[in-house]
C-alpha positions as CSV (number, residue, x, y, z in Angstrom):
1,M,-39.0,53.9,-50.4
2,R,-41.3,56.0,-52.5
3,T,-42.7,59.2,-50.9
4,T,-44.7,62.1,-52.3
5,L,-43.5,65.5,-51.3
6,D,-44.8,69.0,-51.9
7,L,-41.6,71.1,-52.1
8,P,-41.3,74.7,-53.1
9,E,-39.6,74.6,-56.5
10,P,-37.5,77.7,-56.0
11,L,-36.1,76.1,-52.8
12,L,-35.5,72.8,-54.5
13,S,-33.7,74.5,-57.5
14,A,-31.5,76.5,-55.1
15,A,-30.6,73.4,-53.2
16,M,-29.7,71.5,-56.4
17,N,-27.5,74.5,-57.5
18,V,-25.6,74.7,-54.2
19,S,-25.1,71.0,-53.7
20,H,-24.3,70.3,-57.4
21,Q,-26.7,67.5,-57.4
22,T,-28.5,66.7,-60.7
23,T,-31.5,64.8,-59.2
24,K,-34.1,65.9,-56.7
25,T,-33.7,62.6,-54.9
26,G,-29.9,63.3,-54.6
27,V,-30.5,66.7,-53.0
28,I,-33.0,65.3,-50.4
29,I,-30.6,62.3,-49.5
30,E,-27.7,64.8,-49.1
31,A,-29.9,67.1,-47.0
32,L,-31.0,64.2,-44.7
33,D,-27.4,62.8,-44.4
34,D,-26.2,66.3,-43.3
35,L,-29.1,66.6,-40.9
36,V,-28.2,63.3,-39.2
37,R,-24.5,64.1,-39.2
38,K,-25.1,67.6,-37.6
39,S,-27.3,66.0,-35.0
40,R,-24.7,63.2,-34.1
41,I,-22.0,65.9,-33.8
42,A,-24.2,68.1,-31.5
43,G,-24.7,64.9,-29.3
44,L,-20.9,64.5,-29.1
45,K,-20.5,68.0,-28.1
46,E,-22.4,67.4,-24.9
47,F,-19.4,65.3,-23.7
48,K,-16.9,68.1,-24.2
49,G,-14.8,68.3,-21.0
50,K,-16.6,65.5,-19.4
51,V,-14.5,62.6,-20.6
52,D,-11.0,62.2,-19.2
53,L,-8.8,60.5,-21.8
54,D,-5.5,59.6,-20.3
55,L,-3.8,58.8,-23.6
56,D,-0.1,58.8,-24.5
57,L,-0.1,59.8,-28.2
58,D,3.5,58.6,-28.7
59,S,2.8,55.1,-27.5
60,L,-0.3,55.0,-29.6
61,R,1.7,56.1,-32.6
62,K,4.5,53.6,-31.6
63,R,7.0,56.5,-31.2
64,T,8.9,55.2,-28.2
């Protein structure tokens, strides 16, 4: 999908340097992937301590 963006050049250049991306599109895709991943992780953190998993790791790993 084509989109026109007005991005600050210094910010985009810095993002390209730290991400080791060679294209502007690559930087934006990586940033969006990271944003979505962090949002999903934050959503999972809401369940911390609320889900009781009664698992026997030895049986799951077939170590009987």
